[in-house]
C-alpha positions as CSV (number, residue, x, y, z in Angstrom):
1,M,89.1,99.7,82.2
2,T,92.7,98.7,82.8
3,R,94.8,100.1,85.6
4,A,96.9,101.9,82.9
5,S,94.0,103.6,81.2
6,G,92.5,104.5,84.5
7,S,95.8,106.1,85.6
8,V,95.9,108.2,82.4
9,D,92.3,109.3,83.0
10,L,93.5,110.6,86.4
11,G,96.4,112.5,84.8
12,A,99.3,110.1,85.3
13,E,101.9,109.2,82.7
14,V,102.3,105.5,82.2
15,L,105.7,104.4,81.2
16,R,107.0,101.0,80.0
17,V,110.7,101.1,80.8
18,P,112.9,98.3,79.2
19,A,115.7,97.5,81.7
20,S,117.6,94.4,82.7
21,D,117.5,95.6,86.3
22,V,114.0,96.7,87.5
23,I,115.3,99.0,90.2
24,A,117.9,100.7,88.0
25,G,115.3,101.2,85.2
26,L,112.8,102.7,87.6
27,E,115.4,104.9,89.2
28,Q,116.5,106.2,85.8
29,A,112.9,106.9,84.7
30,V,112.2,108.8,88.0
31,K,115.3,110.9,87.5
32,D,114.5,111.5,83.8
33,K,111.0,112.6,84.5
34,G,111.7,114.5,87.8
35,A,109.0,112.4,89.4
36,T,108.2,112.7,93.1
37,H,105.5,110.0,93.2
38,L,105.6,106.5,91.8
39,F,102.5,104.3,91.6
40,L,103.1,100.5,91.3
41,A,100.7,97.6,90.9
42,R,100.9,95.5,94.0
43,D,102.5,92.2,93.1
44,E,102.8,89.3,95.6
45,A,106.2,87.5,95.5
46,R,105.8,83.8,94.8
47,G,107.9,80.8,95.8
48,L,111.2,81.2,97.5
49,K,111.4,84.8,96.3
50,R,109.1,85.7,99.3
51,F,111.9,84.7,101.6
52,T,115.0,85.6,99.7
53,E,114.3,89.0,98.2
54,R,113.0,92.2,99.8
55,P,109.8,93.6,98.2
56,L,110.3,95.9,95.3
57,P,108.7,99.0,97.0
58,D,111.1,98.6,100.0
59,R,114.1,98.4,97.7
60,L,112.9,101.5,95.8
61,I,112.5,103.5,99.0
62,D,116.0,102.5,100.1
63,R,117.5,103.8,96.8
64,M,115.3,106.8,96.5
65,P,114.1,108.0,99.9
66,H,112.8,111.3,98.4
67,L,110.3,109.3,96.3
68,D,106.7,108.7,97.5
69,V,105.9,105.1,96.4
70,H,102.2,104.2,96.2
71,L,100.9,100.7,95.8
72,V,97.8,100.0,93.8
73,G,95.8,96.9,94.4
74,A,95.2,94.3,91.7
75,P,91.8,94.6,90.1
76,T,89.2,92.0,91.1
77,P,86.1,90.7,89.2
78,A,84.0,92.9,91.5
79,N,85.7,96.1,90.4
80,G,86.0,95.5,86.7
81,A,88.8,93.0,86.2
82,D,88.7,90.6,83.3
83,S,87.7,87.3,84.9
84,S,88.6,85.3,81.8
85,R,92.3,85.2,82.7
């Protein structure tokens, strides 16, 4: 089971939002849907980005303090992830 299909099973709506700016795209989707909660897959910053850019959830909270941001851990082989990647 993928995270997206598991989310739908729990009643969430999964959106793919095309946007050149991730923050602006998510902000617009939250406003359009009237969302009060946002679930994001946890993604570790790599390389210099770890030192030069604030994490996405922190930036979202700054822009939308009314929004509850939840981080979902990455699947592991022990909990059903595809280990062939």
